N, C-alpha and C positions, 0 to 999 in steps of 0.2 A: 818179517810183511806179511801176509796172508793175505789175494787176492781170491775175491767169492764173485760167480756166474752167477745168474739167475739164466734158466733156458724154458720155454716151451717144451711142450713133450717132441716136437719132429725136430728139439735140439737148437732152434734160434736163441740167439743170446738173445735178451729182451735188458740184460741189469748187468751192474756192475758193483763193489765194491770196495774199497782197498785200506787195510787196518794196520798197523804196528805199535810201537811206541812211539809214545806223542813226542814229537820231535820241535821241543823248543830249548833255547839256552837259559832260561829261568823259570821248567821246571820242575816240581818238588824236589826233593831227596825220595819219594816213595816215584819206583818206575809206574807211570804213568801211558794208557793206551789211547793211542789218536786215528780218528777216521778221517784215513785220508780225503778218501772221496768214492761217494754215490752217487751214480747214474744209471737212468733210467729211461730206459727207448721213450721218446714224447709219445706215441701212438700208444705206449703198455701206463702209462702213468694212469694212477687210478683200480688197478688191477692185482694188487696187492704186493707187487713186486719188491716196490721199495721197502715197505715193512719187512718183508722176510731179508731181505738183503740182512736191512738192519739188526732183526734181532739176529741171523747169523754171525754177525759181524760182532755181537756185543755177545754172543754165546762165545767165537773163539775166546775175545782180550779177556773174558773171566778163565776161562782153560787156559789162559797164557799167566793168571796171576793176575792180575790187571787192576785195582780197584777203584778208578777211575776212567771214563775215554771222554774225551775230549774233543774240539772239532768247530772249523771254523766256518762263518755263513754268510753270504753279503746282508749289512742291515737292512736296504730297503730289497729281499728276495725274501716277501712276505710270506710268499707261500711254502718256500723250502723251513722257514724259521717256527711255523705253527707244524710241521713236518715232524720237525726235532722235539720240539714240545710235549706233543703226544705220545711221542718214543719217550717221554721221559727224559730229555735236557734240559736244561734251563743253561740263562746267561749269567756266565760267572765271573762277569765287571771286565771281562778282556777286550780289547778293544785294540785292531790294528789297522794304520791308515795304508791302505792299497794303493798303489796307484798305478793307472792303466795308459800310455800315451799320453802324460800328464793329467792325465784324468780322474779324479781320489775315488775311488770305489773302497768306502770303509769296508770294513769284516767287524763280528760279532763273533768271539768266540763263549760254546755252548760248552757244557759238564755235565755227565750223569757218572753218578755213585753207582757200579756192580750191584745188582742186589736190587735194584729201581728206586731209591732215595736219589734226584734229582739235587742240586747244593744252588 
C-alpha cells in the first residue's frame, strides 16, 4: 500500500491519496490496483492537488505492474465522477449498495487501464 501526500511549499499538508492492490473478492486473476482514497482539503480544491495526487498514484500503480486501477465513487457525487472521468477513468458496470445508518448510498465502480485507455 502507498500513501501519497501533497504539501504546500511551507510543508502544510493539503491532500492525500492511498493506493494498493484492488481489494475485491471477485477481482480478475490479473493483479489490479485500487485507489482506496483521494482527499484534498476543501479550501485547496481547484488548485491542481487532486490531479497531481491522481497522477502520482497512477505512476505508482504502473511501477507496481498493475494493468488496471479501480475505485469506488458515490453514484450521486457528480463532481467526483467528472474529476475521475477527466483523469481517464470510466464506469465499468460495478455497482454496490452501500448503506449508512439505514440510508442507501449507492456506489459506482470506475476503472482505468494504465497507459491511458479507459474501460
